[in-house]
matplotlib code that plots the C-alpha trace (Angstrom):
import matplotlib.pyplot as plt

x = [-59.3, -62.8, -65.6, -68.4, -71.7, -75.3, -78.5, -81.7, -84.2, -87.7, -87.4, -90.0, -89.0, -91.3, -90.5, -93.1, -92.9, -94.6, -96.5, -95.2, -91.7, -92.5, -91.9, -93.8, -91.6, -93.5, -92.9, -95.1, -94.2, -93.4, -90.2, -90.0, -86.5, -84.4, -81.2, -78.1, -74.7, -71.6, -71.7, -73.5, -76.8, -79.4, -82.7, -86.2, -88.1, -90.5, -94.1, -96.5, -98.9, -96.2, -95.5, -99.1, -99.9, -96.8, -96.9, -100.4, -99.3, -96.1, -97.8, -100.5, -97.8, -95.7, -98.5, -99.6, -96.3, -93.6, -94.8, -96.9, -96.7, -93.2, -91.2, -88.2, -86.1, -86.3, -87.7, -87.2, -88.3, -87.2, -87.0, -84.4, -83.3, -86.8, -87.9, -91.5, -92.0, -90.0, -90.9, -88.9, -90.1, -88.5, -85.4, -81.7, -81.8, -85.0, -83.8, -82.9, -85.6, -83.2, -85.3, -84.3, -84.2, -83.1, -79.5, -79.4, -76.9, -78.1, -76.0, -76.1, -75.0, -74.2, -75.4, -71.9, -70.6, -72.1, -70.0, -66.9, -67.3, -67.7, -64.5, -62.7, -64.2, -63.1, -59.5, -59.9, -60.9, -57.9, -55.6, -54.6, -55.7, -57.4, -60.3, -58.5, -55.4, -54.3, -54.9, -51.3, -50.1, -51.4, -51.2, -48.2, -48.8, -52.4, -52.2, -54.6, -52.7, -55.5, -57.9, -58.5, -60.1, -63.1, -63.7, -63.7, -66.2, -68.6, -68.2, -66.6, -63.4, -64.3, -63.1, -64.5, -66.7, -64.9, -67.8, -66.7, -63.2, -64.0, -65.5, -62.5, -60.0, -61.8, -60.2, -57.4, -59.8, -59.6, -63.3, -62.5, -60.3, -62.0, -60.7, -59.4, -59.3, -55.6, -56.3, -58.6, -55.9, -53.3, -55.5, -56.0, -52.3, -51.5, -54.1, -54.7, -58.4, -59.7, -61.4, -65.1, -64.6, -61.9, -61.6, -64.3, -66.2, -69.0, -70.9, -70.7, -71.7, -69.0, -68.2, -64.5, -64.2, -65.0, -62.8, -59.9, -61.1, -60.9, -57.3, -56.6, -58.2, -55.8, -52.8, -53.8, -54.5, -52.1, -55.0, -57.1, -60.3, -62.2, -60.2, -60.3, -64.1, -64.3, -62.0, -63.3, -67.1, -68.4, -66.6, -67.0, -70.7, -71.2, -72.5, -72.1, -74.0, -72.0, -69.0, -67.1, -67.7, -64.8, -65.7, -63.3, -64.4, -68.0, -69.7, -71.1, -72.5, -74.0, -77.5, -78.2, -79.2, -82.1, -83.1, -86.7, -88.4, -86.8, -83.5, -80.3, -78.0, -74.7, -71.5, -69.2, -65.7, -66.4, -67.9, -64.7, -64.4, -65.2, -65.6, -68.4, -70.4, -69.9, -70.8, -73.4, -75.5, -78.9, -81.4, -80.7, -76.9, -77.6, -79.8, -76.9, -74.8, -77.2, -77.9, -74.2, -74.0, -76.0, -73.2, -70.3, -68.1, -68.6, -68.5, -68.2, -71.0, -68.5, -67.6, -71.3, -71.7, -69.3, -71.3, -74.6, -73.3, -74.4, -71.5, -73.5, -76.8, -79.3, -82.1, -84.1, -84.3, -84.0, -81.2, -77.7, -74.9, -72.7, -70.0, -71.4, -75.1, -77.7, -80.2, -83.6, -85.9, -89.4, -92.6, -93.0, -89.6, -87.7, -84.3, -84.2, -80.8, -80.5, -78.6, -80.0, -78.2, -78.4, -76.1, -77.3, -80.6, -79.9, -81.5, -81.3, -82.4, -81.0, -82.7, -81.4, -84.0, -81.7, -84.2, -86.8, -84.2, -85.9, -84.2, -85.8, -84.1, -85.2, -83.2, -84.1, -82.4, -84.9, -84.7, -87.4, -87.9, -90.2, -87.2, -87.0, -90.6, -89.2, -88.6, -92.3, -92.7, -90.2, -92.3, -95.5, -93.8]
y = [100.4, 101.2, 98.9, 97.7, 97.4, 97.4, 98.0, 99.9, 97.2, 96.6, 94.2, 91.8, 89.3, 86.7, 83.6, 81.0, 78.0, 74.9, 75.2, 71.8, 73.2, 76.2, 78.7, 81.5, 84.4, 86.6, 90.3, 91.8, 95.4, 97.5, 99.5, 102.1, 103.2, 104.7, 102.7, 104.8, 104.2, 106.4, 107.2, 109.9, 108.8, 110.5, 108.8, 110.3, 109.9, 107.0, 108.3, 107.0, 106.1, 103.9, 102.2, 101.6, 100.2, 97.9, 96.8, 95.4, 93.4, 92.2, 91.1, 89.2, 87.4, 86.7, 85.2, 83.0, 81.8, 82.2, 82.9, 79.9, 77.5, 76.3, 79.0, 80.3, 83.2, 86.7, 88.4, 92.0, 94.3, 98.0, 100.7, 103.6, 102.5, 102.8, 99.7, 98.9, 96.0, 93.6, 90.7, 88.3, 84.9, 81.8, 80.9, 80.5, 77.6, 75.6, 74.2, 77.5, 79.4, 82.3, 84.5, 85.8, 89.6, 92.3, 91.9, 88.1, 86.9, 83.9, 81.9, 83.4, 80.1, 80.9, 84.5, 84.8, 84.6, 88.0, 89.5, 87.6, 88.8, 92.4, 92.1, 90.9, 93.8, 96.3, 95.0, 95.3, 99.0, 99.6, 98.0, 95.2, 92.5, 92.3, 90.2, 88.5, 87.8, 84.2, 82.4, 81.2, 84.8, 84.6, 80.9, 79.7, 76.0, 76.0, 73.4, 74.9, 77.5, 79.1, 79.7, 83.4, 85.3, 86.1, 82.4, 81.6, 84.4, 83.3, 79.6, 78.8, 77.4, 73.7, 73.0, 70.0, 70.7, 69.9, 67.8, 65.3, 64.9, 62.1, 60.1, 60.9, 59.9, 56.9, 55.1, 57.6, 60.4, 61.5, 62.0, 63.3, 66.3, 69.7, 71.3, 74.8, 76.6, 75.9, 72.2, 72.4, 74.1, 71.6, 68.7, 70.3, 70.8, 67.2, 65.3, 67.6, 66.5, 66.4, 69.6, 69.1, 71.4, 73.6, 77.0, 79.5, 77.1, 76.0, 77.1, 74.7, 76.2, 75.1, 76.2, 75.4, 78.6, 80.8, 78.9, 79.7, 83.4, 83.6, 82.6, 85.2, 87.9, 86.8, 87.0, 90.4, 92.0, 90.3, 89.6, 86.6, 86.4, 87.1, 90.3, 91.4, 91.1, 93.2, 95.9, 95.9, 95.6, 95.1, 97.9, 100.7, 100.0, 99.5, 96.0, 95.4, 92.1, 90.5, 88.3, 85.4, 82.1, 80.2, 76.7, 76.3, 79.6, 80.0, 76.6, 76.6, 80.2, 80.8, 80.2, 76.5, 74.9, 72.5, 69.8, 70.2, 71.4, 68.8, 67.7, 69.8, 69.5, 68.1, 69.9, 68.3, 68.6, 71.3, 73.7, 75.7, 76.7, 80.2, 82.4, 80.2, 80.4, 81.0, 84.6, 85.3, 88.5, 90.1, 91.5, 95.1, 94.6, 93.2, 96.1, 98.4, 96.5, 96.8, 100.4, 101.2, 99.8, 102.7, 105.1, 105.4, 106.2, 102.7, 100.9, 102.3, 101.8, 100.3, 97.6, 96.8, 96.4, 93.5, 92.0, 92.2, 90.9, 87.4, 85.1, 81.8, 82.3, 79.5, 80.4, 77.2, 77.9, 81.7, 81.9, 83.4, 84.0, 87.1, 87.7, 86.4, 87.0, 84.8, 86.0, 84.8, 86.1, 86.7, 86.0, 89.7, 89.7, 91.5, 90.3, 89.5, 89.3, 87.5, 84.9, 82.0, 79.9, 76.6, 75.0, 72.3, 73.7, 77.3, 78.8, 82.3, 84.6, 88.1, 90.0, 93.5, 94.9, 97.6, 99.3, 99.6, 100.4, 97.7, 94.9, 91.7, 89.4, 86.2, 84.0, 80.8, 78.5, 75.6, 74.0, 75.1, 75.9, 78.8, 81.1, 81.0, 82.1, 85.7, 85.4, 85.2, 88.3, 90.1, 89.1, 90.7, 93.7]
z = [212.9, 212.0, 212.9, 210.8, 212.2, 211.4, 213.2, 213.2, 213.0, 214.1, 216.9, 218.1, 220.7, 221.9, 224.0, 224.6, 226.9, 228.1, 231.4, 232.4, 232.2, 234.3, 231.5, 233.1, 232.0, 229.5, 228.8, 226.2, 226.9, 223.8, 223.8, 221.1, 222.1, 219.3, 218.7, 218.2, 216.7, 216.9, 213.1, 211.2, 209.7, 207.5, 208.2, 208.5, 211.7, 211.9, 212.3, 214.9, 212.1, 210.5, 213.9, 214.6, 211.2, 211.0, 214.6, 214.1, 211.1, 212.7, 215.9, 214.0, 211.9, 215.0, 217.0, 214.1, 212.8, 215.4, 218.9, 219.4, 222.3, 223.2, 221.4, 223.5, 222.2, 220.8, 217.8, 216.6, 213.8, 213.5, 211.0, 210.9, 214.3, 215.8, 217.5, 216.4, 218.7, 220.8, 223.1, 225.2, 226.5, 227.9, 229.8, 229.2, 231.5, 232.0, 235.4, 237.0, 235.0, 234.4, 232.0, 228.6, 228.6, 226.2, 227.4, 227.2, 224.6, 222.6, 220.2, 216.7, 215.0, 211.3, 211.6, 213.1, 209.5, 208.8, 211.5, 210.5, 206.9, 208.2, 210.1, 207.0, 205.0, 207.6, 207.2, 203.4, 203.8, 206.1, 203.5, 205.8, 203.3, 199.9, 198.8, 196.0, 198.0, 198.2, 201.5, 201.4, 201.8, 205.4, 206.0, 204.0, 204.8, 203.5, 200.7, 198.1, 196.3, 194.3, 197.2, 197.9, 200.7, 198.4, 197.7, 201.4, 202.0, 199.2, 199.8, 196.4, 197.7, 197.4, 200.9, 202.8, 205.8, 209.0, 210.2, 207.6, 208.9, 211.3, 208.4, 206.1, 208.8, 210.2, 213.2, 213.4, 214.4, 218.0, 219.0, 222.5, 221.6, 221.7, 218.5, 217.8, 214.5, 214.4, 214.8, 211.7, 209.7, 210.9, 209.8, 206.3, 206.0, 207.1, 205.1, 202.1, 201.9, 198.3, 197.3, 196.3, 193.4, 191.8, 193.4, 192.3, 190.1, 192.4, 195.4, 198.4, 201.8, 204.2, 207.8, 207.2, 205.0, 208.0, 210.4, 208.0, 207.8, 211.6, 211.4, 208.7, 210.9, 213.7, 211.4, 210.0, 213.3, 215.6, 218.0, 218.8, 216.9, 220.1, 220.7, 217.1, 216.9, 220.1, 218.7, 215.2, 215.9, 219.4, 221.2, 218.6, 218.2, 222.0, 221.5, 225.1, 225.2, 222.4, 222.7, 221.1, 223.0, 224.5, 225.3, 228.3, 229.8, 228.9, 228.6, 232.1, 232.0, 228.6, 227.5, 227.1, 223.9, 223.8, 221.4, 222.6, 225.7, 227.9, 226.4, 226.5, 223.5, 224.6, 223.7, 221.1, 219.9, 217.4, 219.9, 220.4, 216.7, 215.7, 212.7, 211.4, 214.6, 218.4, 218.6, 221.2, 220.9, 221.3, 218.8, 220.0, 219.5, 216.0, 215.3, 216.1, 213.7, 210.9, 211.5, 211.3, 207.8, 206.6, 207.4, 205.0, 208.0, 209.2, 205.9, 202.4, 199.9, 197.4, 200.0, 200.6, 196.9, 197.1, 200.0, 198.1, 194.8, 193.9, 193.1, 192.7, 191.0, 191.1, 188.7, 189.5, 193.2, 192.7, 195.3, 195.4, 197.9, 198.3, 200.9, 204.1, 203.0, 201.3, 198.7, 197.8, 195.1, 196.5, 194.7, 194.0, 192.2, 194.9, 196.2, 199.9, 201.5, 204.8, 206.8, 208.8, 211.4, 213.1, 215.7, 218.0, 219.4, 218.5, 215.4, 214.1, 211.4, 210.4, 207.6, 206.7, 204.3, 202.8, 200.5, 203.3, 206.0, 208.1, 210.0, 211.2, 213.8, 215.4, 217.8, 219.7, 222.1, 221.8, 218.4, 216.0, 212.4, 213.3, 213.5, 209.8, 209.3, 209.4, 205.7, 205.2, 207.3, 205.0, 202.0, 203.4, 205.1]

ax = plt.figure().add_subplot(projection="3d")
ax.plot(x, y, z, "-o")
ax.set_aspect("equal")
plt.show()
C-alpha cells in the first residue's frame, strides 16, 4: 500500500517555562535542514533572502503571541521542505526535567484526525474501500444504515460524541473501565443512541466518527490501527518519532500532559481510544507528512480535491469542513485550511498552506490557547 504523507513546513519550536518549575531548557538554535520524503517533488529552492525576511517576521510574531513565559512545546514553519526556524523549550516531565527536543513526540490530539483521514484516503486510492460505501459494509452490526465513510470523515453522520455516553446511560455506566474502540462500537450497537441529525444533513464535530473510521481501517487492512498507520504512513515517510499511543503500554513513558505549570492531567477511561486522537509525533515528522502530499505518487490531486472540498459551509462564521480538515476564510478573502487539537493539557495546530507551499505547526503539553495563535501567523505570512 502506498502511504500518504505531508511535510515541508517552516518549523519554529519554542518552549517556555516558569523559573519556579526549573524549566531551564532553551534551545534557540536555527536549523535550516532540508526535509526530504521518498517521493518525487518539483519545488524551487528557497532563497536566503526569503529565509531572512520571513524568519524575522515569524520570530517577532512568535515571541509576542506564542513563546511568552510558561509556554512548553514546539513550533515550526517551513517552505518547500526548507526549515525556516525551529525552537524547542520545556520538558516532557516537569519532575524529571526531561527536555523536549526535535525527536520528542507530543500528543497531536485532534490533529490525529488528519492522519486517520489520510489513511482512509490511501485505502480509497488502493480500491480497498470507497468514500460513499456504507459503514455497515465493514461493520455489519452498526445500527445506522445510511451512514457512509464520507459522512464519518466530514462529521455529517449525526453520531453522538462518546463523551456523552455516561450521561446517556446514567447509573449503568462503568466509569472505571478503560474503553477500546470496539467497546464504543458495542455500546452503539447495544443502545442505538439517538442520532443528533439525519445522515448528511448537518455538521456536528464528533470524535466518535473517527473512532469508527479506525475500526474500518482495521477491517480493510487486517491490521490493528496502530500497525496500519505505521505501514501506511509512518514507515514509508520515515516518520521515526511518530506512533499510536497504547494506554496500557505507553502511559508511563510518554510526554505528560499538564493542566497548568504544576498540575498533571489525570488519565481517564477514554484515553485508549484512537483514530480521533492518540497519535504522538514531532513537527519534523508532520512536516514530512505535509511535504509528501505535494507528490502525486503519494496522494493523487483528485483525492486531495475531496479533502479540501467544503461540505458544511457556514457563511456567518466563514468556516467549513472537508475530509479531516477545517477551513476558515481570512480577512483578506483567502481560504485557510487547518486542523487544531485539544485533549487534556495537550493542544496542537497544523496548517498546510497549500498555495504558498508553507506549513506551520505548533504543539504544547501544558494547556494553553496560544497554540492556536498560529492562525494569525498564517494571516500575515
